[in-house]
C-alpha positions as CSV (number, residue, x, y, z in Angstrom):
1,M,66.5,-8.7,13.0
2,S,65.1,-5.9,15.1
3,E,63.4,-4.4,12.1
4,T,61.9,-7.8,11.2
5,K,60.5,-8.1,14.8
6,E,59.1,-4.6,14.7
7,A,57.5,-5.4,11.3
8,E,55.9,-8.6,12.7
9,K,54.6,-6.7,15.7
10,F,53.1,-4.1,13.5
11,V,51.4,-6.7,11.3
12,T,50.1,-8.6,14.3
13,T,48.8,-5.4,15.9
14,S,47.1,-4.3,12.7
15,R,45.4,-7.7,12.3
16,R,44.1,-7.5,15.8
17,R,42.7,-4.1,15.1
18,Q,41.1,-5.4,11.9
19,H,39.6,-8.5,13.5
20,G,38.2,-6.6,16.5
21,P,35.8,-4.2,14.6
22,S,34.8,-6.9,12.1
23,R,33.7,-9.2,15.0
24,T,31.7,-6.4,16.5
25,G,30.2,-5.6,13.1
26,V,29.2,-9.2,12.7
27,R,27.6,-9.3,16.1
28,R,25.7,-6.1,15.3
29,A,24.6,-7.6,11.9
30,C,23.2,-10.6,13.7
31,Y,20.3,-8.5,15.2
32,P,17.2,-8.8,12.9
33,K,16.0,-5.5,11.4
34,P,12.4,-4.5,11.9
35,S,10.3,-5.7,9.0
36,L,6.6,-6.0,8.1
37,D,7.2,-9.7,7.5
38,W,7.1,-10.2,11.3
39,L,3.4,-9.7,11.0
40,L,3.0,-12.9,8.9
41,I,2.4,-14.8,12.1
42,F,-1.0,-13.2,12.2
43,V,-1.9,-14.9,8.9
44,L,-1.6,-18.3,10.6
45,L,-3.4,-17.0,13.7
46,A,-6.3,-15.7,11.6
47,I,-6.7,-19.0,9.8
48,L,-6.6,-20.9,13.1
49,L,-9.2,-18.6,14.7
50,R,-11.5,-18.8,11.7
51,F,-11.8,-22.6,12.0
52,W,-11.4,-22.9,15.8
53,P,-14.8,-23.4,17.4
54,G,-15.8,-20.6,19.8
55,S,-13.1,-18.2,18.8
56,S,-13.6,-14.4,19.3
57,P,-14.8,-12.4,16.2
58,T,-12.8,-9.4,17.5
59,A,-9.6,-11.4,17.7
60,L,-10.2,-12.8,14.2
61,F,-10.8,-9.2,12.9
62,L,-7.6,-7.9,14.4
63,C,-5.5,-10.8,13.3
64,S,-6.9,-10.6,9.7
65,A,-6.3,-6.9,9.6
66,L,-2.7,-7.3,10.8
67,G,-2.1,-10.3,8.5
68,I,-3.2,-8.4,5.3
69,I,-0.4,-5.8,5.9
70,P,2.6,-8.0,5.1
71,V,0.9,-10.0,2.4
72,A,0.0,-6.7,0.6
73,G,3.7,-5.9,0.9
74,W,4.6,-9.1,-0.9
75,I,2.1,-8.3,-3.7
76,G,4.0,-5.0,-4.1
77,R,7.4,-6.7,-4.3
78,A,6.2,-9.3,-6.7
79,T,4.6,-6.6,-8.9
80,E,7.7,-4.5,-9.0
81,A,9.9,-7.5,-9.8
82,L,7.5,-8.5,-12.6
83,A,7.3,-5.0,-13.9
84,T,11.1,-4.9,-14.6
85,R,10.7,-8.1,-16.7
86,V,7.8,-7.0,-19.0
87,G,8.7,-3.5,-19.9
88,D,7.8,0.1,-18.8
89,G,4.3,0.2,-20.2
90,L,2.9,-3.1,-19.0
91,G,5.0,-2.8,-15.8
92,G,3.5,0.5,-15.0
93,L,0.0,-0.9,-15.6
94,L,0.8,-3.8,-13.2
95,N,2.0,-1.4,-10.5
96,A,-1.1,0.7,-10.9
97,T,-3.4,-2.2,-10.8
98,F,-2.0,-4.5,-8.2
99,G,-0.6,-1.7,-6.0
100,N,-4.1,-1.4,-4.5
101,A,-5.1,-5.0,-4.8
102,A,-5.7,-5.5,-1.1
103,E,-8.0,-2.5,-0.9
104,L,-9.9,-3.5,-4.0
105,I,-10.4,-7.0,-2.8
106,I,-11.7,-5.8,0.6
107,A,-14.0,-3.3,-1.1
108,G,-15.3,-6.0,-3.5
109,I,-16.1,-8.4,-0.7
110,A,-17.7,-5.7,1.4
111,L,-19.9,-4.7,-1.6
112,S,-20.9,-8.4,-2.1
113,K,-22.1,-8.4,1.6
114,G,-24.0,-5.1,1.2
115,L,-21.6,-3.0,3.3
116,T,-21.7,0.0,1.0
117,S,-21.1,2.4,3.9
118,V,-17.7,0.7,4.6
119,V,-16.7,1.0,1.0
120,K,-17.6,4.7,0.8
121,A,-15.8,5.4,4.0
122,S,-12.7,3.4,2.8
123,I,-12.5,5.6,-0.3
124,T,-12.6,8.7,1.8
125,G,-10.0,7.3,4.2
126,S,-7.7,6.4,1.3
127,I,-7.8,9.9,0.0
128,I,-7.2,11.5,3.4
129,G,-4.5,9.0,4.2
130,N,-2.6,9.6,1.0
131,V,-2.9,13.4,1.0
132,L,-2.4,14.1,4.7
133,L,-1.0,11.1,6.6
134,V,1.5,9.6,4.1
135,L,2.6,12.8,2.5
136,G,3.1,14.5,5.9
137,L,5.0,11.6,7.4
138,S,7.2,11.4,4.2
139,I,8.0,15.1,4.4
140,L,8.6,14.9,8.1
141,F,11.0,11.9,8.2
142,G,12.6,12.9,4.9
143,G,13.2,16.4,6.2
144,V,14.7,15.1,9.4
145,K,17.3,13.2,7.4
146,Y,17.9,15.6,4.5
147,K,18.0,19.4,4.5
148,E,16.6,19.6,1.0
149,Q,14.1,17.2,-0.8
150,R,13.4,17.1,-4.5
151,F,10.4,15.7,-6.2
152,N,9.1,15.2,-9.8
153,R,7.1,18.4,-10.6
154,T,5.2,16.8,-13.5
155,A,4.2,13.7,-11.5
156,A,3.0,16.0,-8.6
157,R,0.9,18.1,-11.0
158,T,-0.7,15.0,-12.6
159,S,-1.5,13.5,-9.2
160,V,-3.0,16.8,-7.9
161,V,-5.2,17.2,-11.0
162,S,-6.3,13.5,-10.9
163,L,-7.1,13.8,-7.2
164,S,-9.0,17.0,-7.7
165,L,-11.2,15.4,-10.4
166,A,-11.8,12.4,-8.1
167,A,-12.9,14.8,-5.3
168,I,-15.2,16.7,-7.6
169,G,-16.7,13.5,-8.8
170,L,-17.4,12.5,-5.2
171,I,-18.9,15.8,-4.3
172,I,-21.3,16.2,-7.4
173,P,-23.8,13.5,-6.3
174,T,-24.0,15.0,-2.8
175,V,-24.6,18.5,-4.2
176,F,-27.2,17.2,-6.6
177,H,-29.0,15.3,-3.8
178,L,-29.2,18.3,-1.6
179,A,-30.3,20.7,-4.4
180,A,-32.9,18.3,-5.8
181,H,-34.3,17.5,-2.4
182,S,-35.0,21.2,-1.7
183,S,-36.7,21.7,-5.1
184,P,-40.5,21.4,-5.6
185,A,-40.2,18.5,-8.0
186,G,-38.0,16.6,-5.6
187,W,-35.6,14.0,-6.8
188,S,-35.8,10.4,-7.8
189,P,-33.3,7.6,-6.8
190,L,-33.2,6.5,-10.4
191,M,-31.9,9.8,-11.6
192,E,-29.3,10.1,-8.9
193,Q,-28.2,6.5,-9.6
194,K,-27.7,7.5,-13.3
195,L,-25.7,10.5,-12.4
196,S,-23.4,8.5,-10.1
197,L,-23.0,5.9,-12.8
198,G,-22.1,8.6,-15.4
199,I,-19.5,10.1,-13.0
200,A,-18.0,6.7,-12.4
201,V,-17.6,6.1,-16.1
202,V,-15.9,9.5,-16.5
203,L,-13.5,8.8,-13.6
204,F,-12.8,5.4,-15.1
205,L,-11.9,6.9,-18.5
206,T,-9.8,9.6,-16.7
207,Y,-7.8,6.9,-15.0
208,F,-6.9,5.3,-18.3
209,C,-6.0,8.7,-19.7
210,V,-3.6,9.3,-16.9
211,L,-2.1,5.9,-17.4
212,G,-1.6,6.7,-21.1
213,F,0.0,10.0,-20.2
214,S,2.4,8.6,-17.7
215,L,3.2,5.3,-19.4
216,R,3.3,6.2,-23.1
217,T,3.0,9.8,-24.3
218,H,5.1,11.4,-21.5
219,K,6.8,8.5,-19.8
220,H,10.2,10.3,-20.1
221,F,9.0,12.6,-17.3
222,Y,8.7,9.7,-14.9
223,Q,11.9,7.8,-15.7
224,G,14.5,7.6,-12.9
225,D,18.0,6.4,-12.6
226,G,17.0,2.7,-13.1
227,E,19.8,1.3,-10.9
228,D,17.6,0.2,-8.0
229,V,15.0,-1.3,-10.3
230,E,17.5,-3.4,-12.2
231,E,19.0,-4.7,-9.0
232,S,15.6,-5.7,-7.6
233,G,14.7,-7.2,-11.0
234,R,17.7,-9.6,-10.9
235,Q,16.6,-11.1,-7.6
236,W,13.3,-12.7,-8.7
237,S,12.6,-14.5,-12.0
238,R,9.4,-14.0,-13.9
239,G,8.0,-17.3,-12.8
240,K,8.8,-16.7,-9.1
241,A,7.2,-13.2,-9.2
242,V,4.0,-14.5,-10.8
243,A,3.8,-17.4,-8.3
244,I,4.3,-15.1,-5.3
245,L,1.8,-12.6,-6.8
246,L,-0.9,-15.2,-7.2
247,I,-0.3,-16.8,-3.8
248,A,-0.2,-13.4,-2.0
249,T,-3.4,-12.3,-3.8
250,A,-5.2,-15.5,-2.7
251,F,-4.2,-15.0,0.9
252,V,-5.4,-11.3,0.7
253,A,-8.7,-12.5,-0.6
254,L,-9.0,-15.1,2.2
255,L,-8.0,-12.7,5.0
256,S,-10.4,-10.0,3.5
257,E,-13.2,-12.5,3.7
258,F,-12.4,-13.1,7.4
259,L,-12.1,-9.3,8.0
260,V,-15.4,-8.3,6.3
261,G,-17.2,-11.2,7.8
262,T,-16.5,-10.0,11.3
263,I,-17.3,-6.3,10.8
264,E,-20.8,-6.6,12.2
265,D,-19.7,-8.5,15.3
266,V,-16.9,-6.0,15.9
267,R,-19.3,-3.1,15.6
268,H,-21.6,-4.4,18.3
269,S,-18.8,-5.6,20.6
270,L,-16.6,-2.5,20.4
271,G,-19.3,0.1,19.7
272,V,-17.7,1.5,16.5
273,T,-19.5,2.6,13.3
274,E,-19.1,1.4,9.7
275,V,-17.6,4.8,8.9
276,F,-14.9,4.3,11.5
277,V,-14.1,0.8,10.2
278,G,-13.9,2.1,6.6
279,V,-12.0,5.3,7.2
280,I,-9.5,3.9,9.8
281,V,-9.2,0.2,9.5
282,V,-9.9,-0.7,5.9
283,A,-8.1,2.3,4.4
284,I,-5.0,1.9,6.6
285,V,-4.8,-1.9,6.4
286,G,-5.3,-1.9,2.6
287,N,-2.5,0.7,2.0
288,A,-0.2,0.0,4.9
289,A,2.5,-1.6,2.8
290,E,2.4,1.1,0.2
291,H,2.4,3.8,2.8
292,S,5.5,2.3,4.6
293,T,7.3,2.1,1.2
294,A,6.6,5.7,0.5
295,I,8.0,6.8,3.9
296,L,11.1,4.6,3.5
297,M,11.8,6.0,0.0
298,A,11.6,9.5,1.4
299,M,14.3,8.6,3.8
300,C,16.6,6.9,1.3
């Protein structure tokens, strides 16, 4: 009898010990984790400010910029889920195309409104942001968590070469402009426009060559474990991924229209230039979801 009572006491004590930490763990799990989805409230605020009479253009600009960030993140999630359903080749093309959908939509709307300086500045800001800001933060936060970090050497080389070609393509028209302007014959806008168009075609073809290299001829260099991709692919069906992708793209286009439409008013009210808006606001907003994903992956 004494041994039975001692056994019952032991079981009761062990159960109490088990229930205590589990309740604490449940309470801790109830706290919401920080997420970009919290910024979705700014999508509703931007729509309300757009159609509210007498609303501030600056407030509409800020709400539109903050609202694009989480919606762009949903485009990335839908693209990744859809990529796992359609295969490596088409999936990689979808990732490469829709990964920068927000920035492309903003640039297209800005070009339609004649804001070429904003588009040029946004391209420069994207290059600087990816090379310095995102890479530096990824190395910093990843290095704080891990003593040693490994990366794909082939992918890094391909990215560096592609980025170098893009930088050279951006520099050549400027060098031609300065050199031709100092020559006796001068320069003609038509010739400079033809040079820029030729460089754009070369860069466009180079982009498809890089896609062919990474998705077909040498795709084995880019293949990972595949476990995380399969798990994420099971969560969304193809129809759900397509629906979310279309809806998120439509909201990005709507918010981009609000954002670009208030640039002139924001410039005059805040005293900022188009270069600042393109380099800082458009470049960061268009790539914010992609940048945050890169930093989180470096810490995983």
